[in-house]
RODO-2510 file (C-alpha; in nm, 4 decimals, decimal comma):
residues 530
     n   res          X          Y          Z
     1     m    -1,5484    -0,2733     2,4556
     2     n    -1,2653    -0,0577     2,5824
     3     r    -1,2478     0,3210     2,5167
     4     y    -1,0397     0,2727     2,2069
     5     g    -1,2732     0,0278     2,0399
     6     i    -0,9781    -0,2081     2,0077
     7     h    -1,0092    -0,5833     2,0670
     8     g    -0,8625    -0,9051     1,9482
     9     k    -0,9613    -1,0657     1,6213
    10     r    -1,2319    -1,3105     1,5245
    11     g    -1,1364    -1,6281     1,3444
    12     r    -1,3233    -1,5831     1,0141
    13     r    -1,2519    -1,2631     0,8383
    14     g    -1,4336    -1,1880     0,5237
    15     t    -1,3786    -1,3157     0,1825
    16     t    -1,1035    -1,3557    -0,0694
    17     a    -0,8087    -1,1311    -0,0368
    18     l    -0,8037    -0,8196    -0,2412
    19     l    -0,4835    -0,8011    -0,4406
    20     a    -0,1907    -0,5699    -0,4154
    21     l     0,1323    -0,4956    -0,5933
    22     t     0,3463    -0,2959    -0,3600
    23     l     0,5056     0,0284    -0,4593
    24     a     0,6725     0,1854    -0,1572
    25     g     1,0420     0,2693    -0,1545
    26     g     1,3198     0,1448    -0,3675
    27     v     1,5129     0,2120    -0,6811
    28     l     1,2810     0,0860    -0,9493
    29     l     1,4581     0,1582    -1,2638
    30     t     1,8094     0,2956    -1,2504
    31     g     1,7772     0,4467    -1,5927
    32     c     1,5272     0,6996    -1,4393
    33     g     1,7902     0,8404    -1,2144
    34     g     1,9547     0,7626    -0,8861
    35     g     1,7992     0,6600    -0,5625
    36     d     1,8378     0,3978    -0,2965
    37     d     1,6033     0,1136    -0,2036
    38     s     1,7312     0,1195     0,1494
    39     a     1,5848     0,3412     0,4119
    40     s     1,7308     0,6730     0,5100
    41     g     1,8459     0,7305     0,8638
    42     a     2,0117     0,5058     1,1120
    43     k     1,9085     0,1428     1,1553
    44     d     1,6315     0,0936     1,4157
    45     t     1,7696    -0,0483     1,7343
    46     t     1,4669    -0,0402     1,9603
    47     v     1,3780    -0,4040     1,9058
    48     d     1,5523    -0,6706     1,7032
    49     s     1,3442    -0,9466     1,5578
    50     r     1,4401    -1,3093     1,5985
    51     r     1,4433    -1,4425     1,2460
    52     r     1,3981    -1,8057     1,1700
    53     g     1,5593    -1,9996     0,8924
    54     s     1,4520    -1,9755     0,5296
    55     a     1,2801    -2,3166     0,5259
    56     p     0,9003    -2,3062     0,5236
    57     m     0,7702    -2,2942     0,8810
    58     p     0,4101    -2,3203     0,9986
    59     a     0,2638    -2,0518     1,2101
    60     p     0,1654    -2,1555     1,5645
    61     d    -0,1523    -2,3479     1,6004
    62     r    -0,4467    -2,1189     1,6645
    63     p    -0,4411    -2,0423     2,0329
    64     r    -0,7618    -2,0108     2,2280
    65     g    -0,8537    -1,7734     2,5104
    66     e    -1,0462    -1,9048     2,8124
    67     g    -1,3899    -1,7621     2,8407
    68     e    -1,2942    -1,4364     2,6675
    69     q    -1,4504    -1,2593     2,3793
    70     r    -1,2644    -1,0769     2,1197
    71     y    -1,3340    -0,8510     1,8196
    72     d    -1,2495    -0,8462     1,4492
    73     g    -1,1093    -0,5025     1,3692
    74     d    -1,3942    -0,2609     1,4036
    75     t    -1,6531    -0,5401     1,4521
    76     a    -1,7431    -0,5856     1,8114
    77     t    -1,8560    -0,9228     1,9586
    78     g    -2,2170    -0,8710     2,0544
    79     g    -2,3766    -0,5362     2,1274
    80     t    -2,3867    -0,2360     1,8999
    81     g    -2,1065    -0,0562     1,7153
    82     k    -2,0373     0,3141     1,7049
    83     n    -2,2688     0,3629     1,4048
    84     g    -2,5510     0,1798     1,5736
    85     d    -2,5256    -0,1365     1,3654
    86     s    -2,5640    -0,4713     1,5419
    87     r    -2,2547    -0,6939     1,5632
    88     e    -2,2136    -1,0613     1,4975
    89     i    -2,1358    -1,2691     1,8122
    90     a    -1,8084    -1,4702     1,7917
    91     p    -1,7632    -1,6511     2,1217
    92     d    -1,4675    -1,8557     2,0012
    93     p    -1,1819    -1,6061     1,9859
    94     d    -0,8439    -1,6454     1,8184
    95     y    -0,5213    -1,4568     1,8149
    96     l    -0,4455    -1,4604     1,4402
    97     s    -0,4382    -1,1638     1,1998
    98     t    -0,4120    -1,2344     0,8285
    99     f    -0,3911    -1,0020     0,5297
   100     a    -0,2736    -0,9761     0,1714
   101     l     0,0421    -0,7654     0,1149
   102     d    -0,0191    -0,4132    -0,0033
   103     v     0,1650    -0,0794     0,0020
   104     d    -0,0609     0,1588    -0,1950
   105     t     0,0277     0,5186    -0,1253
   106     a    -0,2491     0,7215    -0,2949
   107     s    -0,4404     0,7993     0,0250
   108     y    -0,1441     0,9773     0,1809
   109     g    -0,0669     1,1705    -0,1343
   110     y    -0,4277     1,2854    -0,1811
   111     a    -0,4495     1,3919     0,1840
   112     r    -0,1394     1,6021     0,1434
   113     r    -0,2868     1,7690    -0,1679
   114     t    -0,6122     1,8383     0,0078
   115     l    -0,4472     1,9899     0,3169
   116     a    -0,2204     2,2067     0,0913
   117     e    -0,5473     2,3498    -0,0571
   118     g    -0,6676     2,4384     0,2934
   119     r    -0,9163     2,1555     0,3357
   120     l    -0,9303     1,8507     0,5634
   121     p    -0,9544     1,5282     0,3634
   122     d    -1,2727     1,3247     0,3768
   123     p    -1,2166     1,0632     0,6535
   124     a    -1,3449     0,7970     0,4135
   125     t    -1,0370     0,8508     0,1960
   126     v    -0,7902     0,8106     0,4780
   127     r    -0,6351     0,4589     0,4749
   128     p    -0,3762     0,4317     0,7584
   129     e    -0,1719     0,1602     0,5892
   130     e    -0,1110     0,3903     0,2922
   131     f     0,0164     0,6614     0,5236
   132     v     0,2461     0,4133     0,6958
   133     n     0,3806     0,2606     0,3706
   134     s     0,4568     0,6024     0,2118
   135     f     0,7944     0,6094     0,3990
   136     r     1,1171     0,4267     0,3368
   137     q     1,2266     0,1705     0,5888
   138     d     1,5636     0,0118     0,6624
   139     y     1,4586    -0,3479     0,7128
   140     e     1,7218    -0,6152     0,6520
   141     r     1,7078    -0,7333     0,2910
   142     p     1,7131    -1,1082     0,2032
   143     g     1,9973    -1,2290    -0,0219
   144     g     1,7646    -1,3857    -0,2818
   145     d     1,4020    -1,3882    -0,3813
   146     g     1,1418    -1,3897    -0,1016
   147     f     1,1254    -1,1805     0,2149
   148     s     1,3029    -1,0885     0,5323
   149     v     1,0797    -1,0464     0,8396
   150     t     1,1505    -0,7833     1,1038
   151     v     0,9189    -0,7450     1,4087
   152     d     0,9701    -0,4631     1,6603
   153     g     0,7732    -0,2341     1,8855
   154     a     0,7600     0,0047     2,1727
   155     r     0,5304     0,1288     2,4464
   156     t     0,2793     0,4029     2,3965
   157     d     0,1915     0,6628     2,6635
   158     d    -0,1215     0,4784     2,7552
   159     g    -0,0916     0,1954     3,0178
   160     d    -0,0252    -0,1528     2,8844
   161     w    -0,0708    -0,0519     2,5183
   162     s     0,2194    -0,0809     2,2731
   163     l     0,2676    -0,0417     1,8948
   164     v     0,4098    -0,3510     1,7235
   165     r     0,5542    -0,3158     1,3738
   166     v     0,5829    -0,5990     1,1247
   167     g     0,8241    -0,5234     0,8492
   168     l     0,8684    -0,7304     0,5298
   169     a     1,1299    -0,6578     0,2698
   170     t     1,2362    -0,8064    -0,0669
   171     r     1,5853    -0,8059    -0,2065
   172     s     1,7438    -0,4899    -0,3434
   173     a     1,6299    -0,3803    -0,6813
   174     e     1,8498    -0,5057    -0,9648
   175     r     2,0135    -0,2700    -1,2105
   176     q     1,8244    -0,1723    -1,5147
   177     g     2,0133    -0,4058    -1,7594
   178     e     1,9206    -0,7103    -1,5490
   179     r     1,5443    -0,6668    -1,5385
   180     p     1,3061    -0,8233    -1,7946
   181     p     1,1581    -0,6078    -2,0684
   182     a     0,8198    -0,4287    -2,0210
   183     a     0,5076    -0,3837    -2,2300
   184     l     0,3205    -0,0830    -2,0837
   185     t    -0,0170     0,0365    -2,2075
   186     f    -0,0926     0,3839    -2,0791
   187     v    -0,4652     0,4760    -2,0577
   188     i    -0,4777     0,8532    -2,0211
   189     d    -0,7848     1,0507    -1,9174
   190     i    -0,8168     1,3576    -2,1445
   191     s    -1,1546     1,4701    -2,0264
   192     g    -1,2241     1,8378    -1,9678
   193     s    -1,1440     1,8190    -1,5925
   194     m    -0,7914     1,6978    -1,6803
   195     g    -0,7132     2,0451    -1,8055
   196     e    -0,6776     2,1682    -1,4445
   197     p    -0,3069     2,2376    -1,3628
   198     g    -0,1508     1,9355    -1,1961
   199     r    -0,3304     1,6776    -1,3971
   200     l    -0,2706     1,6153    -1,7700
   201     d     0,0286     1,8501    -1,7829
   202     l     0,2020     1,6429    -1,5141
   203     a     0,1254     1,3205    -1,7021
   204     r     0,2703     1,4578    -2,0293
   205     e     0,5945     1,5749    -1,8618
   206     a     0,6462     1,2549    -1,6717
   207     l     0,5625     1,0289    -1,9648
   208     g     0,8016     1,2177    -2,1826
   209     t     1,0864     1,1780    -1,9340
   210     m     1,0101     0,8099    -1,8867
   211     t     1,0105     0,7484    -2,2669
   212     d     1,3697     0,8720    -2,2804
   213     r     1,4780     0,6454    -1,9931
   214     l     1,3129     0,3175    -2,0826
   215     r     1,5190     0,0565    -2,2615
   216     d     1,5174    -0,0155    -2,6332
   217     d     1,3551    -0,3565    -2,5761
   218     d     1,0655    -0,2043    -2,3790
   219     s     0,7290    -0,1381    -2,5558
   220     v     0,4730     0,1365    -2,4988
   221     a     0,1105     0,1767    -2,6136
   222     l    -0,1077     0,4850    -2,5601
   223     v    -0,4851     0,4960    -2,5227
   224     t    -0,6833     0,8115    -2,4490
   225     f    -1,0386     0,8549    -2,3362
   226     s    -1,2867     1,1376    -2,2856
   227     a    -1,6389     1,0890    -2,4314
   228     e    -1,4946     0,7987    -2,6294
   229     a    -1,1710     0,5979    -2,6195
   230     e    -0,9083     0,5836    -2,8844
   231     t    -0,5800     0,3928    -2,9344
   232     v    -0,3394     0,6714    -3,0201
   233     l    -0,0360     0,4478    -3,0386
   234     p    -0,0395     0,0713    -3,0658
   235     m     0,2199    -0,1312    -2,8854
   236     t     0,5478     0,0061    -3,0100
   237     r     0,8972    -0,1287    -2,9388
   238     l     1,0971     0,1765    -2,8353
   239     g     1,4298     0,1026    -3,0112
   240     d     1,4409     0,3610    -3,2907
   241     h     1,0777     0,4692    -3,2374
   242     r     1,0982     0,7034    -2,9370
   243     d     1,0032     0,9971    -3,1477
   244     r     0,6697     0,8324    -3,2243
   245     v     0,6005     0,7915    -2,8524
   246     h     0,7019     1,1547    -2,7802
   247     d     0,4696     1,2807    -3,0559
   248     a     0,1797     1,0788    -2,9180
   249     v     0,2444     1,2031    -2,5616
   250     d     0,2796     1,5688    -2,6808
   251     s    -0,0536     1,5481    -2,8646
   252     l    -0,2536     1,4876    -2,5467
   253     e    -0,5093     1,7699    -2,4943
   254     p    -0,8165     1,7796    -2,2615
   255     t    -1,1573     1,7644    -2,4094
   256     d    -1,5194     1,6553    -2,3311
   257     s    -1,6506     1,4264    -2,0552
   258     t    -1,5125     1,1182    -1,8798
   259     n    -1,6033     0,7763    -2,0170
   260     l    -1,3838     0,5701    -1,7811
   261     g    -1,5423     0,2452    -1,8729
   262     a    -1,4585     0,2877    -2,2384
   263     g    -1,1030     0,3883    -2,1532
   264     v    -1,0465     0,0813    -1,9411
   265     e    -1,2004    -0,1520    -2,2009
   266     t    -1,0003    -0,0107    -2,4912
   267     g    -0,6867    -0,0026    -2,2830
   268     y    -0,7112    -0,3724    -2,2064
   269     e    -0,7965    -0,4593    -2,5624
   270     t    -0,4845    -0,2678    -2,6768
   271     a    -0,2790    -0,4393    -2,4109
   272     v    -0,3994    -0,7856    -2,5197
   273     e    -0,3360    -0,7153    -2,8834
   274     g     0,0174    -0,5980    -2,8083
   275     r     0,0890    -0,8538    -2,5396
   276     r     0,4448    -0,9888    -2,5547
   277     g     0,5544    -1,3267    -2,4234
   278     g     0,8374    -1,3407    -2,1691
   279     v     0,7865    -0,9792    -2,0572
   280     t     0,5840    -0,8012    -1,7921
   281     n     0,2574    -0,6625    -1,9314
   282     r     0,0954    -0,3697    -1,7454
   283     v    -0,1963    -0,1274    -1,7957
   284     v    -0,1355     0,2110    -1,6370
   285     l    -0,4518     0,4189    -1,5836
   286     v    -0,3935     0,7953    -1,5337
   287     s    -0,7165     0,9655    -1,4309
   288     d    -0,9078     1,1666    -1,1746
   289     a    -1,1511     0,8669    -1,1732
   290     l    -1,4606     1,0865    -1,2004
   291     a    -1,6671     0,8775    -1,4451
   292     n    -1,9674     1,0726    -1,5763
   293     t    -2,0348     0,9255    -1,9272
   294     g    -2,0923     0,5813    -2,0727
   295     d    -2,0601     0,2808    -1,8438
   296     t    -2,0171     0,4353    -1,5003
   297     d    -2,1104     0,1160    -1,3145
   298     a    -1,8034     0,0205    -1,1093
   299     d    -1,8875    -0,3478    -1,0949
   300     t    -1,9011    -0,3754    -1,4726
   301     i    -1,5682    -0,2004    -1,5156
   302     l    -1,4172    -0,4066    -1,2379
   303     e    -1,5274    -0,7336    -1,3981
   304     r    -1,3580    -0,6405    -1,7212
   305     i    -1,0289    -0,5904    -1,5367
   306     a    -1,0682    -0,9124    -1,3430
   307     t    -1,1228    -1,1133    -1,6649
   308     e    -0,8202    -0,9770    -1,8412
   309     r    -0,6095    -1,0238    -1,5298
   310     r    -0,7118    -1,3861    -1,5028
   311     e    -0,6894    -1,4752    -1,8748
   312     h    -0,3831    -1,2740    -1,9768
   313     s    -0,1950    -1,1873    -1,6542
   314     i    -0,2158    -0,8118    -1,7314
   315     t    -0,2266    -0,6118    -1,4135
   316     l    -0,3352    -0,2520    -1,3454
   317     f    -0,1551     0,0408    -1,1901
   318     g    -0,3772     0,3351    -1,1042
   319     v    -0,2249     0,6918    -1,0980
   320     g    -0,4664     0,9392    -0,9435
   321     v    -0,4553     1,3131    -1,0148
   322     g    -0,6628     1,6236    -0,9421
   323     s    -0,8030     1,8080    -0,6403
   324     d    -1,1345     1,6372    -0,7085
   325     y    -1,0463     1,2728    -0,7285
   326     g    -1,2468     0,9502    -0,7333
   327     d    -1,0367     0,7829    -0,4678
   328     a    -1,2712     0,4954    -0,3931
   329     l    -1,3246     0,3978    -0,7571
   330     m    -0,9522     0,4109    -0,8349
   331     e    -0,8680     0,1894    -0,5356
   332     r    -1,1328    -0,0622    -0,6371
   333     l    -1,0095    -0,0736    -0,9921
   334     a    -0,6512    -0,1333    -0,8914
   335     d    -0,7553    -0,4043    -0,6418
   336     k    -0,9565    -0,5876    -0,8951
   337     g    -0,6708    -0,5647    -1,1429
   338     d    -0,4062    -0,7203    -0,9064
   339     g    -0,2566    -0,3755    -0,8853
   340     h    -0,2064    -0,0737    -0,6742
   341     t    -0,2492     0,3048    -0,6692
   342     a    -0,0418     0,6142    -0,6342
   343     y    -0,1344     0,9801    -0,6357
   344     v     0,0587     1,2712    -0,7920
   345     s     0,0129     1,6385    -0,7527
   346     t     0,3582     1,7857    -0,8288
   347     p     0,6270     1,7256    -1,0926
   348     e     0,8388     1,5531    -0,8272
   349     d     0,5537     1,3164    -0,7548
   350     a     0,5088     1,2394    -1,1179
   351     r     0,8715     1,1691    -1,1858
   352     e     0,8871     0,9429    -0,8861
   353     v     0,5814     0,7432    -0,9821
   354     f     0,6549     0,7064    -1,3552
   355     c     1,0358     0,6796    -1,3430
   356     e     1,0908     0,5062    -1,0142
   357     q     0,7880     0,3285    -0,8848
   358     l     0,6238     0,1987    -1,2022
   359     p     0,9161     0,0118    -1,3541
   360     t     0,9843    -0,1896    -1,0376
   361     h     0,6833    -0,4071    -1,1184
   362     i     0,8474    -0,5269    -1,4407
   363     e     1,0063    -0,8014    -1,2304
   364     l     0,8374    -1,0106    -0,9687
   365     t     1,0022    -1,1836    -0,6768
   366     a     0,6867    -1,3183    -0,5151
   367     r     0,3278    -1,4054    -0,6157
   368     d     0,0218    -1,4173    -0,3911
   369     a     0,2021    -1,2976    -0,0873
   370     k     0,0136    -1,3068     0,2410
   371     a     0,1129    -1,2362     0,6021
   372     q    -0,0212    -1,3837     0,9213
   373     v     0,0655    -1,2653     1,2709
   374     a     0,0000    -1,5033     1,5626
   375     f    -0,0262    -1,3325     1,9039
   376     d     0,0449    -1,5234     2,2169
   377     p    -0,2673    -1,5385     2,4407
   378     e    -0,0463    -1,5775     2,7462
   379     t     0,1024    -1,2298     2,6976
   380     v    -0,1508    -1,0483     2,4727
   381     a    -0,4873    -0,9361     2,5931
   382     e    -0,6128    -0,7356     2,2887
   383     f    -0,4821    -0,6243     1,9497
   384     r    -0,5813    -0,4511     1,6405
   385     l    -0,4300    -0,4288     1,2899
   386     v    -0,4119    -0,0637     1,1852
   387     g    -0,5729    -0,0244     0,8479
   388     y    -0,5636    -0,2962     0,5750
   389     d    -0,9447    -0,3013     0,5922
   390     n    -0,9736    -0,4103     0,2348
   391     r    -0,6891    -0,6595     0,2555
   392     r    -0,8107    -0,8963     0,5245
   393     v    -0,7863    -1,2704     0,4529
   394     a    -0,9712    -1,5451     0,6365
   395     d    -0,7183    -1,7027     0,8768
   396     e    -0,7841    -2,0498     0,7384
   397     d    -0,6939    -1,9258     0,3874
   398     f    -0,3404    -1,8318     0,4781
   399     r    -0,2028    -2,1545     0,3305
   400     d    -0,4682    -2,1938     0,0659
   401     d    -0,2636    -2,0928    -0,2393
   402     r    -0,5842    -2,0606    -0,4483
   403     v    -0,6616    -1,7509    -0,2480
   404     d    -0,5084    -1,4412    -0,4024
   405     g    -0,2454    -1,2328    -0,2257
   406     g    -0,0198    -0,9577    -0,3470
   407     e     0,2432    -0,9623    -0,6236
   408     v     0,5728    -0,8128    -0,5061
   409     g     0,8869    -0,7069    -0,6855
   410     p     1,2427    -0,6286    -0,5779
   411     g     1,3230    -0,3215    -0,3676
   412     h     0,9898    -0,3243    -0,1817
   413     t     0,9032    -0,3026     0,1793
   414     v     0,5673    -0,3698     0,3457
   415     t     0,4856    -0,2387     0,6919
   416     a     0,1913    -0,3433     0,9111
   417     l     0,1340    -0,1787     1,2491
   418     y    -0,0619    -0,3280     1,5417
   419     a    -0,1954    -0,1735     1,8653
   420     v    -0,1405    -0,4424     2,1313
   421     r    -0,2344    -0,4425     2,4983
   422     t    -0,0243    -0,6830     2,6932
   423     r    -0,1426    -0,8619     3,0054
   424     p    -0,0273    -0,7355     3,3474
   425     g     0,3134    -0,8838     3,4223
   426     a     0,3433    -1,0387     3,0754
   427     d     0,6773    -1,1951     3,0076
   428     g     0,8103    -1,3976     2,7109
   429     h     0,6882    -1,4598     2,3617
   430     l     0,4632    -1,1875     2,2222
   431     a     0,3994    -1,2689     1,8532
   432     t     0,5204    -1,4598     1,5484
   433     a     0,4845    -1,3009     1,2043
   434     t     0,4927    -1,5281     0,9009
   435     v     0,4849    -1,4343     0,5330
   436     r     0,3919    -1,6849     0,2661
   437     w     0,4435    -1,6486    -0,1074
   438     l     0,4709    -1,8463    -0,4254
   439     d     0,7800    -1,8511    -0,6511
   440     p     0,6966    -1,6403    -0,9575
   441     d     0,8111    -1,9152    -1,2012
   442     s     0,7631    -2,2532    -1,0317
   443     r     0,4746    -2,1461    -0,8073
   444     d     0,6306    -2,3426    -0,5222
   445     p     0,5223    -2,2023    -0,1799
   446     h     0,7772    -2,0534     0,0724
   447     e     0,7506    -1,9055     0,4136
   448     e     0,9660    -1,6853     0,6390
   449     s     0,8978    -1,5955     0,9949
   450     g     1,0141    -1,3527     1,2674
   451     v     0,9275    -1,3333     1,6364
   452     v     0,9216    -1,0630     1,9067
   453     e     0,9378    -1,0928     2,2859
   454     t     0,7639    -0,8788     2,5502
   455     d     1,0975    -0,7346     2,6702
   456     a     1,1293    -0,5728     2,3253
   457     l     0,8557    -0,3308     2,4340
   458     d     1,0349    -0,1653     2,7232
   459     g     1,1132     0,1701     2,5494
   460     s     0,8807     0,4496     2,4550
   461     v     0,7701     0,4755     2,0919
   462     w     0,8883     0,8316     2,0928
   463     e     1,2444     0,7246     2,1768
   464     a     1,2557     0,4364     1,9256
   465     g     1,4628     0,4281     1,6075
   466     r     1,3840     0,6414     1,3091
   467     g     1,1718     0,3876     1,1246
   468     l     0,9393     0,3000     1,4074
   469     r     0,8970     0,6701     1,5082
   470     v     0,8087     0,7617     1,1491
   471     t     0,5676     0,4706     1,1318
   472     a     0,3958     0,5703     1,4528
   473     t     0,3799     0,9390     1,3510
   474     a     0,2216     0,8491     1,0143
   475     a    -0,0289     0,6176     1,1820
   476     y    -0,1283     0,8648     1,4477
   477     f    -0,1730     1,1311     1,1796
   478     a    -0,4035     0,9062     0,9795
   479     d    -0,5928     0,8228     1,2931
   480     a    -0,6406     1,1932     1,3763
   481     l    -0,7680     1,2678     1,0272
   482     r    -1,0172     0,9731     1,0474
   483     s    -1,1346     1,1096     1,3808
   484     s    -1,1719     1,4655     1,2558
   485     e    -1,5511     1,4423     1,2437
   486     g    -1,5836     1,3848     1,6194
   487     d    -1,5144     1,0092     1,6386
   488     r    -1,2978     0,9069     1,9342
   489     s    -0,9381     0,8196     1,8536
   490     s    -0,8939     0,4486     1,7910
   491     l    -0,5199     0,4299     1,8644
   492     p    -0,3862     0,4154     2,2193
   493     g    -0,1564     0,6914     2,3339
   494     a    -0,2655     0,9176     2,0540
   495     p    -0,1356     1,2711     2,1011
   496     g    -0,3325     1,5711     1,9889
   497     l    -0,2467     1,7204     1,6543
   498     a    -0,0514     2,0032     1,8134
   499     e     0,1751     1,7636     2,0105
   500     l     0,2074     1,5334     1,7063
   501     s     0,3131     1,8330     1,4968
   502     e     0,5892     1,9177     1,7387
   503     r     0,7113     1,5573     1,7496
   504     a     0,7094     1,5341     1,3708
   505     d     0,8876     1,8654     1,3345
   506     g     1,1608     1,7490     1,5721
   507     l     1,1868     1,4109     1,3867
   508     a     1,2292     1,5872     1,0581
   509     d     1,5097     1,8036     1,2008
   510     r     1,6897     1,5013     1,3384
   511     t     1,6553     1,2781     1,0312
   512     e     1,7035     1,5549     0,7731
   513     d     1,4656     1,3501     0,5654
   514     e     1,2622     1,5510     0,3116
   515     d     0,9749     1,2969     0,3171
   516     v     0,9528     1,3328     0,6959
   517     r     0,9591     1,7106     0,6579
   518     e     0,6593     1,6944     0,4239
   519     l     0,4856     1,4819     0,6814
   520     a     0,5506     1,7357     0,9491
   521     e     0,4185     2,0185     0,7313
   522     a     0,1036     1,8199     0,6543
   523     i     0,0408     1,7565     1,0253
   524     e     0,0995     2,1292     1,1032
   525     e    -0,1596     2,2241     0,8359
   526     a    -0,4109     1,9756     0,9686
   527     d    -0,3689     2,1126     1,3181
   528     r    -0,4313     2,4668     1,1840
   529     l    -0,7524     2,3559     1,0115
   530     t    -0,8996     2,1810     1,3116
***
């Protein structure tokens, strides 16, 4: 095992894919205000991908090394891991990496909130892919449904190690009048802890604004829960009934304990009763996810969500709030419900989530989307996917369309970052990235691929285009927070927090991007606390 704990990947990777509906970037509902689903800043020029045609194309056959052993993420081949647990031997290596698409952002938002309060986040709540996917990218957009594939990369400051970025993008978001209607069931936590500033007050304000900006043919239901759950407003077509929705939202007041299980169950019952054909049906859970009353068993709650998802195609969007936040439970709930999570701590966060991010999922452009990256053993010695620990898919399940992937809408981007060590003197093909998805209506499978060559890695990551530099900065930041308890950095070329803070500050100045400025401020605060 090398000093970074990074190795190639084993062939069989876990069980069924956990599901994700992506949220990052994009204008999601124009009625909620302006915005742009393209990235800010200049187009990356460090590396151009070689895109293949739109016809389905198989990924390369699984290549085999010669007498080499590789590792699956954090799992070493043989020996003992950093926590002292024994590892499963896998003498037959491969160079494939497969995962379900996902761009949750809650982990990054919660980390920023924690740092702003003068505390380092718990390393267990830091998910690097959510840091990476919290920033807009300027990947080329496809003309129709499906994906474009962009693969680029650059050298790190450490020997033969590089960072390789795989970027997937859907078409631009359509204007509000062209999207299908929505039936949204909001399940709102009104337990005593939600009285803390930045919790229920934010939800009330954002829901009120969203109510004014949804369309007349959209429908809204409202369920509250504390010690018990109650349907405050059954599914109501907005039309001439916006005042009823406003009155229900304005009536929300914190009280009692948190019976999350009852809230989820009643929420799905209300969503099923009000389910409309030909529209997109969603349950939106707003909570600090600190269940302390009633059914607090996560597996029972999760099974309820899975059942309704399978039988009625009703998916879950989890919105986390509060300085004390049940991050792990909210993430599991959203995964089981074919959904995703976001975290809000400011009025700006709340408006973005409810007025921009949420409505994008009203329309789907792809179902069960999965990505597979095939590294060339002639040029690649080792690699590691950064994050996506809960999204891994067995390599052989990539083209098994019975295995769940992520549901994706227009205006979305998905970014995956790899640490890659090239072989000495490597020249030629480096990797091929393929995304596979099902048409939302016909369920016909489609694929799109992009490739990258070794000569694309000539430049330094710190001299790359805006998108790759932001991606690298966010990944290094997450890596530093995960290593804050004394663990050795797992990413090659990782700068110390002080150097990373300087680089992020300079990047924020050059891009004049408010999101990058907030990243720089969070890194500066983390450096101060360590």
